[in-house]
C-alpha positions in Angstrom: 99.6 132.0 83.6 96.1 133.0 84.8 94.9 136.6 85.4 92.3 137.2 88.0 89.7 139.3 88.1 92.4 141.9 89.7 94.9 141.7 87.2 97.0 139.9 89.0 99.0 136.5 87.6 98.4 133.3 89.4 101.1 130.7 89.4 99.3 127.8 90.8 96.2 126.8 91.9 95.0 123.7 94.1 90.8 122.6 93.7 89.0 120.2 93.7 86.7 118.7 91.2 83.0 118.2 92.0 80.7 116.3 90.4 77.2 115.4 91.7 73.5 114.3 90.2 72.0 117.6 89.8 68.4 118.0 90.0 68.5 121.6 88.3 70.1 123.4 86.0 73.8 124.8 86.9 74.7 122.6 89.8 76.3 119.9 88.0 80.4 119.3 87.7 82.7 122.1 89.2 86.1 122.7 90.7 86.0 124.1 94.2 89.8 126.2 94.1 91.5 125.4 98.0 94.3 126.9 97.6 96.1 129.8 95.1 100.1 131.1 95.5 100.9 134.3 93.5 104.7 133.6 94.3 105.0 130.2 93.1 105.4 128.5 96.9 103.1 125.7 96.5 104.9 122.6 94.0 102.9 120.6 92.3 103.3 116.8 92.6 101.5 113.9 90.8 100.1 111.1 93.2 97.9 108.4 91.1 96.4 107.4 94.7 95.5 111.0 95.5 91.5 111.1 96.6 90.0 113.5 99.4 87.7 111.3 100.6 90.5 108.7 101.6 92.4 111.9 103.5 90.2 112.7 105.2 88.9 109.3 105.9 85.2 110.3 104.3 85.2 106.3 103.2 86.0 102.5 104.7 86.5 101.3 100.8 88.9 103.8 99.8 
């Protein structure tokens, strides 16, 4: 379990790994958190085809 700045336990977080070609320092790969649940109501599921660009129809080649 993770501890947040408020010293609460976070049982699960859902995020997106963001990667770009940065031209300045500090703007490279990172994780953007989308959802968190301190009560455990988010149930993880492994999906090998998961791709946010595919889900949002951002690319036709996926």
